C-alpha positions in Angstrom: 0.1 -0.4 0.3 1.6 3.3 -1.1 1.9 6.5 0.8 -1.7 8.0 -1.1 -3.6 5.0 -0.2 -2.7 5.5 3.7 -3.8 8.9 3.3 -7.4 8.1 2.0 -7.8 5.8 4.9 -7.0 8.7 7.0 -9.6 10.6 5.6 -12.3 7.9 5.9 -11.4 7.6 9.3 -11.4 10.8 10.4 -15.0 11.2 8.7 -16.3 8.0 9.3 -15.5 8.2 12.7 -16.6 11.7 13.3 -19.8 11.1 11.9 -20.5 7.7 13.6 -20.1 9.6 16.8 -22.3 12.2 16.3 -25.5 10.2 14.8 -25.5 7.2 16.6 -23.9 8.5 19.7 -25.4 11.6 19.5 -22.2 13.3 20.2 -22.0 17.5 20.3 -19.6 18.9 17.7 -18.9 22.9 18.5 -17.5 25.0 15.2 -14.3 25.0 16.5 -14.5 20.9 16.1 -16.5 21.1 12.5 -13.3 23.7 11.7 -10.6 21.4 12.4 -12.0 18.2 10.6 -12.6 19.8 7.7 -9.0 21.1 7.9 -7.7 17.5 8.3 -9.8 15.8 5.6 -8.6 19.2 3.4 -4.7 18.9 4.6 -4.6 14.9 3.6 -6.7 15.6 0.0 -4.5 18.9 -0.2 -1.2 16.3 0.3 -3.3 13.5 -2.4 -3.1 16.1 -5.1 0.4 17.0 -4.8 2.0 13.4 -4.6 -0.1 13.4 -7.8 1.2 16.3 -9.0 4.9 14.9 -8.3 4.0 11.4 -9.6 5.2 10.2 -6.3 
C-alpha cells in the first residue's frame, strides 16, 4: 500500500469516526471541532493531490 492510499484511509477513518460519533452516539460538535475536522480532511486531500502532481 502506497503513501497515497494510506492518506485516503485517514480521510475515511476521520470522517467515519466523526459521523458515527455524531449520529450514533449523539455527540455534540462545536464549531471549532467542525473546523478542525475540515482542516484535517482538506490537508490530507491536498497532500494526495500534490503527490499525484509529482508522480509519487
